[in-house]
PASEBA-1860 file (N, C-alpha, C; in nm, 3 decimals):
! residues 177
1> MIKIMIAS> 15.089/2.745/7.008/15.129/2.736/7.132/15.267/2.735/7.152 ~ 15.312/2.815/7.246/15.470/2.841/7.271/15.490/2.747/7.392 ~ 15.580/2.678/7.367/15.646/2.580/7.484/15.764/2.649/7.547 ~ 15.724/2.639/7.670/15.827/2.689/7.763/15.882/2.588/7.856 ~ 16.003/2.562/7.870/16.097/2.443/7.945/16.135/2.537/8.074 ~ 16.090/2.499/8.185/16.144/2.577/8.301/16.225/2.464/8.392 ~ 16.357/2.509/8.405/16.447/2.431/8.475/16.418/2.432/8.637 ~ 16.292/2.410/8.682/16.276/2.418/8.802/16.133/2.334/8.835
9> QNPVKVDA> 16.123/2.286/8.962/15.986/2.221/9.003/15.931/2.311/9.108 ~ 16.017/2.436/9.148/15.970/2.523/9.239/15.826/2.599/9.206 ~ 15.726/2.572/9.254/15.617/2.663/9.200/15.624/2.796/9.193 ~ 15.696/2.862/9.282/15.715/3.000/9.280/15.797/3.047/9.160 ~ 15.891/2.977/9.109/15.984/2.999/9.001/15.874/2.977/8.858 ~ 15.805/2.856/8.871/15.719/2.841/8.762/15.614/2.934/8.748 ~ 15.555/2.986/8.842/15.460/3.095/8.848/15.530/3.228/8.781 ~ 15.650/3.258/8.815/15.694/3.367/8.801/15.738/3.402/8.636
17> VRDGFARM> 15.774/3.272/8.588/15.820/3.247/8.453/15.682/3.258/8.362 ~ 15.581/3.200/8.389/15.437/3.186/8.324/15.389/3.330/8.321 ~ 15.396/3.397/8.442/15.315/3.543/8.445/15.404/3.645/8.379 ~ 15.563/3.614/8.372/15.631/3.705/8.303/15.612/3.701/8.147 ~ 15.609/3.550/8.127/15.580/3.558/7.952/15.446/3.606/7.912 ~ 15.342/3.592/8.017/15.213/3.629/7.966/15.223/3.774/7.980 ~ 15.281/3.860/8.061/15.288/3.989/8.062/15.331/4.058/7.933 ~ 15.456/3.970/7.895/15.534/4.031/7.787/15.470/3.999/7.638
25> FPSEKFEV> 15.410/3.897/7.645/15.324/3.853/7.513/15.176/3.799/7.543 ~ 15.111/3.920/7.574/14.985/3.891/7.632/14.877/3.813/7.509 ~ 14.922/3.823/7.401/14.827/3.757/7.285/14.864/3.626/7.241 ~ 14.967/3.563/7.305/15.007/3.454/7.288/14.947/3.338/7.389 ~ 14.963/3.212/7.349/14.918/3.108/7.447/15.050/3.014/7.484 ~ 15.061/2.967/7.603/15.186/2.903/7.670/15.154/2.769/7.709 ~ 15.253/2.693/7.680/15.239/2.541/7.738/15.397/2.553/7.817 ~ 15.361/2.517/7.958/15.471/2.533/8.064/15.511/2.385/8.085
33> ERITVNSG> 15.622/2.352/8.092/15.672/2.218/8.136/15.788/2.264/8.230 ~ 15.789/2.164/8.359/15.896/2.164/8.438/15.971/2.052/8.420 ~ 16.126/2.078/8.465/16.221/1.969/8.427/16.326/2.007/8.533 ~ 16.364/1.885/8.598/16.490/1.896/8.699/16.601/1.875/8.634 ~ 16.691/1.984/8.653/16.839/1.960/8.594/16.905/2.029/8.699 ~ 17.055/1.994/8.691/17.153/2.035/8.785/17.202/2.151/8.759 ~ 17.222/2.269/8.853/17.279/2.388/8.822/17.432/2.395/8.787 ~ 17.489/2.277/8.839/17.660/2.255/8.823/17.715/2.372/8.898
41> VSDQPLSG> 17.640/2.444/8.990/17.712/2.531/9.064/17.675/2.486/9.238 ~ 17.710/2.552/9.316/17.685/2.489/9.475/17.525/2.522/9.498 ~ 17.496/2.465/9.609/17.347/2.482/9.622/17.329/2.618/9.667 ~ 17.406/2.690/9.727/17.395/2.823/9.771/17.517/2.898/9.691 ~ 17.501/2.974/9.569/17.566/3.026/9.509/17.608/3.185/9.595 ~ 17.744/3.189/9.610/17.782/3.318/9.692/17.838/3.434/9.603 ~ 17.796/3.433/9.482/17.847/3.551/9.408/17.741/3.573/9.289 ~ 17.751/3.676/9.231/17.640/3.723/9.114/17.700/3.631/9.012
49> LVARQGAE> 17.826/3.620/8.989/17.889/3.521/8.872/17.860/3.392/8.878 ~ 17.866/3.326/8.993/17.829/3.199/9.027/17.693/3.175/9.003 ~ 17.599/3.249/9.061/17.444/3.235/9.032/17.384/3.260/8.900 ~ 17.478/3.341/8.835/17.444/3.352/8.663/17.474/3.215/8.597 ~ 17.584/3.193/8.640/17.651/3.067/8.549/17.544/2.946/8.580 ~ 17.481/2.958/8.705/17.404/2.829/8.761/17.278/2.831/8.681 ~ 17.221/2.967/8.637/17.113/2.997/8.575/17.114/2.946/8.422 ~ 17.235/2.982/8.363/17.261/2.967/8.236/17.285/2.811/8.213
57> NRAKQARS> 17.350/2.736/8.308/17.356/2.587/8.303/17.232/2.530/8.308 ~ 17.136/2.585/8.416/17.006/2.517/8.407/16.931/2.546/8.258 ~ 16.937/2.634/8.227/16.866/2.664/8.085/16.937/2.564/7.966 ~ 17.048/2.577/7.969/17.122/2.481/7.876/17.078/2.331/7.898 ~ 17.085/2.280/8.007/17.058/2.164/8.046/16.923/2.114/8.007 ~ 16.814/2.209/8.020/16.678/2.190/8.000/16.661/2.167/7.845 ~ 16.744/2.265/7.773/16.731/2.253/7.638/16.797/2.117/7.593 ~ 16.892/2.078/7.667/16.954/1.952/7.610/16.860/1.838/7.644
65> AVPKGDYW> 16.800/1.834/7.757/16.697/1.718/7.787/16.576/1.712/7.716 ~ 16.536/1.842/7.657/16.402/1.851/7.604/16.423/1.958/7.494 ~ 16.476/1.914/7.390/16.530/1.994/7.258/16.406/2.040/7.180 ~ 16.266/1.981/7.205/16.172/2.022/7.127/16.088/2.137/7.203 ~ 16.128/2.256/7.186/16.054/2.353/7.270/16.081/2.506/7.211 ~ 16.026/2.590/7.261/16.045/2.730/7.192/16.144/2.832/7.280 ~ 16.130/2.815/7.423/16.208/2.869/7.512/16.260/2.771/7.620 ~ 16.372/2.803/7.682/16.412/2.721/7.804/16.472/2.826/7.892
73> VGLEGGCE> 16.423/2.812/8.043/16.450/2.926/8.134/16.499/2.878/8.263 ~ 16.644/2.908/8.281/16.695/2.873/8.410/16.697/3.001/8.505 ~ 16.677/2.960/8.646/16.681/3.078/8.761/16.775/3.038/8.838 ~ 16.844/3.107/8.906/16.925/3.062/9.007/16.924/3.192/9.114 ~ 16.905/3.163/9.242/16.917/3.256/9.347/17.065/3.253/9.377 ~ 17.102/3.368/9.459/17.250/3.378/9.507/17.243/3.480/9.620 ~ 17.363/3.472/9.684/17.391/3.586/9.788/17.523/3.636/9.769 ~ 17.565/3.747/9.814/17.693/3.809/9.816/17.718/3.907/9.913
81> IQDLEMVS> 17.863/3.920/9.935/17.882/4.030/10.037/17.907/4.153/9.972 ~ 17.838/4.254/10.020/17.836/4.389/9.948/17.883/4.495/10.070 ~ 17.985/4.559/10.088/18.005/4.659/10.209/17.961/4.576/10.334 ~ 18.046/4.476/10.324/18.002/4.394/10.462/17.867/4.341/10.490 ~ 17.764/4.367/10.408/17.651/4.312/10.442/17.620/4.204/10.317 ~ 17.522/4.096/10.365/17.494/3.986/10.271/17.383/4.040/10.211 ~ 17.372/4.056/10.068/17.245/4.074/9.982/17.183/3.962/9.916 ~ 17.082/3.937/9.883/17.021/3.807/9.803/16.965/3.878/9.685
89> FAWVVVLS> 16.956/3.789/9.595/16.920/3.823/9.440/16.921/3.695/9.373 ~ 16.867/3.686/9.224/16.843/3.585/9.145/16.892/3.618/9.023 ~ 16.926/3.542/8.937/16.954/3.555/8.778/16.864/3.475/8.687 ~ 16.813/3.520/8.595/16.752/3.436/8.490/16.799/3.455/8.366 ~ 16.804/3.345/8.287/16.859/3.331/8.154/16.737/3.246/8.088 ~ 16.715/3.314/7.967/16.629/3.257/7.873/16.685/3.229/7.732 ~ 16.689/3.108/7.689/16.733/3.055/7.557/16.613/3.041/7.482 ~ 16.619/3.068/7.342/16.511/3.055/7.259/16.563/2.945/7.140
97> ADGGVGSS> 16.454/2.900/7.070/16.505/2.797/6.971/16.556/2.848/6.859 ~ 16.567/2.990/6.829/16.647/3.031/6.745/16.769/3.068/6.742 ~ 16.807/3.046/6.874/16.953/3.075/6.932/16.973/3.197/7.005 ~ 16.851/3.278/7.030/16.875/3.385/7.123/16.887/3.377/7.275 ~ 16.951/3.456/7.312/16.967/3.456/7.477/16.917/3.571/7.537 ~ 16.861/3.586/7.656/16.819/3.681/7.727/16.861/3.663/7.863 ~ 16.894/3.779/7.948/16.914/3.746/8.083/16.915/3.875/8.155 ~ 16.860/3.850/8.315/16.846/3.953/8.387/16.897/3.917/8.529
105> RTAHFQLP> 16.902/4.014/8.625/16.919/3.980/8.751/16.813/4.059/8.851 ~ 16.741/4.015/8.935/16.673/4.078/9.005/16.740/4.205/9.100 ~ 16.644/4.272/9.161/16.695/4.383/9.249/16.747/4.298/9.362 ~ 16.851/4.355/9.429/16.894/4.277/9.555/16.872/4.378/9.676 ~ 16.860/4.282/9.782/16.815/4.329/9.909/16.894/4.277/10.023 ~ 16.931/4.345/10.139/17.002/4.302/10.231/16.950/4.190/10.345 ~ 17.029/4.110/10.374/16.962/3.992/10.467/17.018/4.038/10.592 ~ 16.930/3.998/10.689/16.959/4.001/10.834/17.083/3.936/10.887
113> QAVKRLVE> 17.160/3.989/10.979/17.276/3.936/11.035/17.268/3.775/11.055 ~ 17.153/3.759/11.129/17.126/3.585/11.172/17.128/3.514/11.042 ~ 17.039/3.569/10.947/17.065/3.484/10.808/17.190/3.493/10.762 ~ 17.266/3.593/10.756/17.388/3.581/10.697/17.489/3.491/10.750 ~ 17.497/3.504/10.908/17.557/3.400/10.976/17.547/3.258/10.937 ~ 17.418/3.225/10.914/17.391/3.077/10.880/17.432/3.047/10.743 ~ 17.429/3.132/10.641/17.466/3.110/10.512/17.595/3.081/10.495 ~ 17.696/3.190/10.572/17.849/3.186/10.576/17.880/3.062/10.630
121> AGMELGDA> 17.784/2.992/10.720/17.830/2.870/10.789/17.798/2.746/10.701 ~ 17.750/2.772/10.584/17.719/2.664/10.465/17.590/2.631/10.445 ~ 17.477/2.709/10.518/17.331/2.679/10.501/17.298/2.723/10.368 ~ 17.199/2.663/10.309/17.133/2.746/10.185/17.029/2.851/10.236 ~ 17.006/2.977/10.164/16.946/3.072/10.212/16.791/3.028/10.253 ~ 16.729/2.958/10.158/16.595/2.906/10.235/16.588/2.847/10.365 ~ 16.695/2.757/10.377/16.695/2.680/10.514/16.732/2.778/10.630 ~ 16.823/2.876/10.587/16.851/2.974/10.698/16.731/3.070/10.722
129> DDVTFGIE> 16.666/3.098/10.621/16.518/3.167/10.658/16.424/3.109/10.749 ~ 16.415/2.956/10.700/16.319/2.887/10.782/16.378/2.878/10.931 ~ 16.515/2.865/10.949/16.558/2.854/11.093/16.516/2.996/11.154 ~ 16.554/3.097/11.096/16.555/3.238/11.135/16.420/3.289/11.180 ~ 16.325/3.237/11.094/16.195/3.286/11.102/16.081/3.188/11.175 ~ 16.132/3.076/11.204/16.072/2.959/11.244/15.952/2.904/11.169 ~ 15.966/2.884/11.032/15.863/2.861/10.932/15.916/2.726/10.862 ~ 15.861/2.677/10.767/15.897/2.563/10.679/15.889/2.608/10.536
137> NSKQKSGA> 15.985/2.569/10.457/15.989/2.595/10.327/15.951/2.709/10.259 ~ 16.017/2.808/10.316/15.977/2.955/10.263/16.034/2.974/10.134 ~ 16.131/2.903/10.059/16.173/2.941/9.934/16.050/2.887/9.836 ~ 15.953/2.788/9.855/15.842/2.783/9.791/15.738/2.842/9.839 ~ 15.753/2.963/9.883/15.641/3.037/9.926/15.689/3.183/9.889 ~ 15.682/3.281/9.986/15.718/3.437/9.956/15.865/3.450/9.977 ~ 15.959/3.357/10.015/16.091/3.374/10.018/16.133/3.474/10.129 ~ 16.256/3.497/10.114/16.322/3.585/10.222/16.288/3.732/10.195
145> VGLLTGDV> 16.244/3.748/10.074/16.219/3.890/10.053/16.080/3.916/10.105 ~ 15.999/3.818/10.088/15.844/3.847/10.142/15.843/3.820/10.291 ~ 15.935/3.760/10.343/15.935/3.742/10.487/15.968/3.870/10.545 ~ 16.073/3.952/10.476/16.120/4.074/10.528/16.060/4.197/10.507 ~ 15.966/4.185/10.393/15.884/4.288/10.350/15.740/4.282/10.383 ~ 15.695/4.177/10.459/15.543/4.144/10.497/15.481/4.121/10.354 ~ 15.542/4.056/10.267/15.495/4.021/10.148/15.453/4.137/10.049 ~ 15.498/4.256/10.066/15.494/4.384/9.968/15.546/4.330/9.826
153> VTRKTLYE> 15.671/4.276/9.852/15.750/4.215/9.743/15.761/4.071/9.797 ~ 15.731/3.972/9.695/15.744/3.839/9.730/15.871/3.794/9.634 ~ 15.896/3.652/9.667/15.982/3.587/9.557/15.930/3.584/9.445 ~ 15.799/3.563/9.417/15.746/3.542/9.298/15.763/3.683/9.213 ~ 15.707/3.783/9.269/15.722/3.910/9.207/15.855/3.966/9.173 ~ 15.933/3.938/9.268/16.094/3.971/9.237/16.120/3.900/9.110 ~ 16.137/3.766/9.123/16.175/3.687/9.000/16.065/3.735/8.866 ~ 15.955/3.756/8.879/15.878/3.789/8.750/15.933/3.921/8.684
161> QAVILALI> 15.966/4.023/8.745/16.019/4.122/8.719/16.146/4.094/8.619 ~ 16.234/4.006/8.662/16.361/3.964/8.609/16.325/3.884/8.491 ~ 16.225/3.789/8.487/16.197/3.724/8.369/16.142/3.832/8.262 ~ 16.057/3.914/8.291/16.043/4.031/8.196/16.142/4.091/8.150 ~ 16.232/4.143/8.210/16.378/4.203/8.153/16.431/4.113/8.069 ~ 16.460/3.974/8.091/16.523/3.878/8.021/16.473/3.856/7.892 ~ 16.341/3.874/7.872/16.267/3.863/7.762/16.264/3.984/7.671 ~ 16.336/4.083/7.706/16.332/4.198/7.604/16.401/4.174/7.475
169> PFKKPELY> 16.499/4.088/7.471/16.563/4.073/7.325/16.473/3.981/7.255 ~ 16.356/3.914/7.291/16.266/3.858/7.234/16.148/3.898/7.195 ~ 16.111/4.029/7.279/16.024/4.133/7.241/16.049/4.232/7.141 ~ 16.172/4.243/7.129/16.222/4.352/7.026/16.364/4.301/6.961 ~ 16.340/4.181/6.894/16.441/4.107/6.844/16.520/4.198/6.743 ~ 16.461/4.273/6.651/16.521/4.353/6.535/16.637/4.434/6.620 ~ 16.639/4.474/6.749/16.730/4.539/6.823/16.848/4.470/6.871 ~ 16.823/4.329/6.877/16.930/4.252/6.933/16.993/4.146/6.838
177> S> 16.946/4.176/6.701/17.020/4.062/6.622/17.146/4.104/6.538
END
């Protein structure tokens, strides 16, 4: 049984990690545990570098808090300005018990101007989505990407692909040692 510590209580992130591991390692059995840790960055990272640092910090803190495990996973969503538009994305960092590190960033997508203005005013993206779309707790559902694509792509499917890509060094360790 492979033990995965996920540095989040968000069910969307937990499902993305569980499903990403299952797809990459279909013959393995997993035990998934959630842990709450601080990202060490702002609640709404406004650059790729800050979001990546938040994901790395979460994975490291999860490992420090629960050192008996096989993998520790940190995920951190972020926004940044590109060509005068605000885009959204997330970083995933995976640490392994043998000292390995894998990371990946999701695809990014453009946010509407109304959401951009709220985020620029200091609101977290999930809250800005809730205000703009008149819903509650979108970040624990399909997220901004689901709202904007009519759930063609959801926050879970977006994150799951990044988890899979972050696991490449563990799938092919002989190429990364």
